C-alpha positions, -999 to +999 in steps of 0.1 A: -011-152+082-022-186+070-024-215+094-023-242+067+009-260+075+005-281+043+011-251+021+047-252+011+049-215+003+034-200+034+045-221+064+040-202+096+058-229+116+095-232+109+115-264+110+146-244+116+162-244+151+175-212+165+211-212+178+224-183+199+261-180+200+277-172+233+246-183+253+251-201+286+239-236+283+209-247+304+221-284+303+224-296+338+201-270+352+166-273+367+137-263+346+102-262+360+070-262+339+038-247+353+008-264+338-022-286+348-004-319+342-025-338+367-058-325+356-085-351+354-085-344+317-057-366+306-051-345+275-034-320+298-011-348+310-003-358+274+009-323+264+028-318+297+046-352+295+054-346+258+069-312+265+088-325+295+104-353+275+112-333+244+127-303+263+148-326+285+160-344+254+168-311+238+187-298+268+207-330+275+213-333+312+187-307+323+162-317+351+128-309+336+096-314+357+061-300+360+044-281+388+007-285+387-011-252+390-039-267+410-014-283+435-021-319+424+008-343+425-005-375+408-030-388+383-062-402+395-077-375+416-115-379+419-123-343+410-152-347+434-177-318+431-163-305+397-194-315+377-217-298+403-195-267+404-195-263+367-233-268+365-239-242+393-214-216+378-228-221+343-262-210+356-251-179+374-249-144+358-213-133+352-212-107+379-225-131+405-201-158+393-171-136+398-182-126+433-189-162+443-154-174+434-133-147+451-133-162+486-125-198+475-097-185+452-082-164+480-083-193+505-067-217+480-041-192+470-029-188+506-033-223+519-024-245+489-012-229+457+015-205+468+031-230+492+030-257+464+047-233+440+074-223+465+083-259+472+084-267+435+107-238+426+134-247+451+168-249+433+151-240+401+170-222+373+142-213+348+105-215+344+082-224+315+045-217+316+028-243+294+014-259+276-024-258+274-051-232+274-037-213+304-040-177+292-077-177+298-100-160+323-128-183+334-140-170+367-104-157+375-091-192+379-059-191+357-052-153+362-050-160+400-028-191+396-005-176+370-001-144+389+010-164+420+034-186+400+050-156+382+053-137+414+073-166+429+095-167+398+100-129+400+110-131+437+138-155+426+148-135+395+141-166+374+139-163+336+104-172+323+090-183+289+055-192+279+052-222+256+025-239+236-002-220+253-036-207+241-047-172+248-083-163+250-098-131+236-122-122+264-108-113+299-123-095+328-106-062+337-097-078+371-081-108+355-062-089+329-048-063+353-039-090+378-017-108+353-004-076+336+010-063+370+031-093+376+042-097+340+056-062+342+082-074+367+088-108+352+121-116+334+101-127+303+123-142+276+098-153+250+062-162+244+053-191+221+016-197+214-001-225+195-024-207+171-027-174+153-058-162+173-038-167+205-009-147+190-032-118+182-049-120+216-016-121+235-001-091+216-032-070+221-037-079+258-001-080+270+026-083+243+027-048+229+028-033+264+056-057+275+075-054+241+074-092+240+054-104+210+042-139+206+056-165+182+038-195+167+047-231+176+030-264+174+012-280+203+036-304+221+009-330+223+017-337+186+048-356+199+026-382+216+035-410+191+072-404+200+066-400+238+044-431+241+055-457+216+021-475+213+021-498+184-006-493+157-023-526+154-030-544+122-068-539+121-091-569+115-121-546+115-130-510+118-126-497+153-142-463+157-136-443+189-164-422+203-148-397+226-176-387+251-177-351+264-203-337+288-228-312+275-222-293+308-186-289+299-194-279+263-218-252+275-194-239+303-164-236+280-180-224+248-209-206+232-224-238+217-261-241+225-274-276+232-309-286+241-313-308+272-305-344+261-295-334+226-259-345+229-268-378+246-292-386+218-267-377+192-240-400+207-265-429+208-277-424+173-241-421+160-231-453+177-261-471+162-252-458+127-216-470+131-227-504+143-251-508+114-223-499+091-202-528+104-179-508+127-169-517+163-175-487+186-150-479+214-166-454+239-141-436+261-134-402+277-103-381+283-110-385+321-128-354+332-154-363+359-183-346+340-174-366+309-173-399+328-206-391+343-220-385+308-207-418+296-221-436+326-255-420+321-258-432+284-239-465+287-270-487+287-284-468+257-251-472+239-251-509+245-287-512+232-279-492+201-245-508+194-243-543+211-206-547+203-196-514+220-165-515+241-161-492+271-125-481+279-115-459+309-079-446+305-063-437+338-030-421+326-019-402+296-001-432+283-033-453+285-053-425+267-027-426+239-028-464+237-065-463+234-065-438+205-035-454+188-056-487+186-084-470+166-090-468+129-112-437+131-121-412+159-150-388+166-144-364+195-148-329+209-117-329+231-088-312+213-060-335+227-079-366+217-078-352+181-042-341+184-031-376+197-051-392+168-032-370+143+001-380+159-006-417+155-021-413+120-057-420+130-082-400+108-107-381+129-138-360+128-136-331+153-168-320+168-171-282+169-172-264+203-141-243+209-121-221+185-089-237+197-100-270+181-109-253+149-075-236+149-057-268+153-075-285+125-068-255+103-031-256+112-029-292+098-050-285+067-081-304+080-107-276+085-133-296+065-132-323+091-147-301+118-184-307+121-211-293+144-235-319+157-264-298+146-252-301+111-241-337+112-269-362+111-258-394+130-268-415+100-242-398+079-213-403+103-199-434+087-198-417+054-181-386+069-155-408+086-147-425+053-143-391+037-120-380+065-098-410+060-096-404+022-081-369+027-060-377+058-024-364+053+003-388+043+030-400+067+055-377+050+033-347+056+026-357+092+063-361+099+069-326+087+043-314+113+062-333+140+095-319+128+081-284+132+069-293+167+104-305+177+119-273+161+096-252+183+109-268+214+144-261+201+134-224+200+122-226+236+155-241+247+174-213+229+152-186+246+160-201+280+198-199+272+197-161+268 
């Protein structure tokens, strides 16, 4: 199945909306979304708010709100200790890592997460899991949380759908069995995933056994330009965003190998090349503590290399979108920075690290704009950005992608009406 949504003959994402006759309307009912909306990574907030608004709009009078899987209730949490925890876990052998996290997960489950889910599901009529890369098993984190959330939904006989999620290929036996057991007694109406690899992974791991096969939809973050009406400025110069991601996070979440200091050096050299080419550099992060620590660590070097560099610290999803909407070009690892850029019509270079990012770029016909820093000399970044702008899809083509995104949410609404 092709993922090139610009191919008129083999579109995997339909713009058609499903209508089921005789279904009870969910308008006026309470829908709860389980996700990581208040994660320090504001990209999670973007996709959560986009899905909330679009689904509420689709369902009319329905009450749609998110329940954060980590028990957070607002943006701006410090995420204290996250950077250290990632560094420690990243250096432990897998068997030791899984043993080390069991007690903390058990304590959090009993003291925080289950009580938070119970409160959030009061007077709820249906549950959506998504969006985001939630079907993944990094140290049993999401399997534990999803099993608890689904157990609470099953206790209340609530219909459940997964939407806009990624599904990883590699799971521990413990994590897969934990989730499979609770899925077997869940009233699962539909599963909508955001890329073909996730569709294959879900079907292999869970879907065939449950007789619920995954369908493809667009990531709800593509609706950022409709959810946050940030105006695209009339540019008086080239503003290039440099989205900073920590090398610790890159290593923890992917198989990319980075030498100590390699990524910091690359960022500084790229900023210098852009400055010499006449661009104004805007350095920012999506908000994760480890990314902010990385930016702070290289800030002085960035200023020396690119004296006109501006530092921006978004604190909410809306501010992140406003930052990206104000750019002429973007370079970033974080997928939802790239997705937001696409939504606003900002050409971007995606820095390779995770297959989910490659899958998104393929789905919008921009695979050639994914580059690995090991193969992208900083001196050539201005030229690569110009090339990315030259092939960036037209407004008409981007609107077709957004129409497919809206249609996907229509399919979710129809699934919840069964």
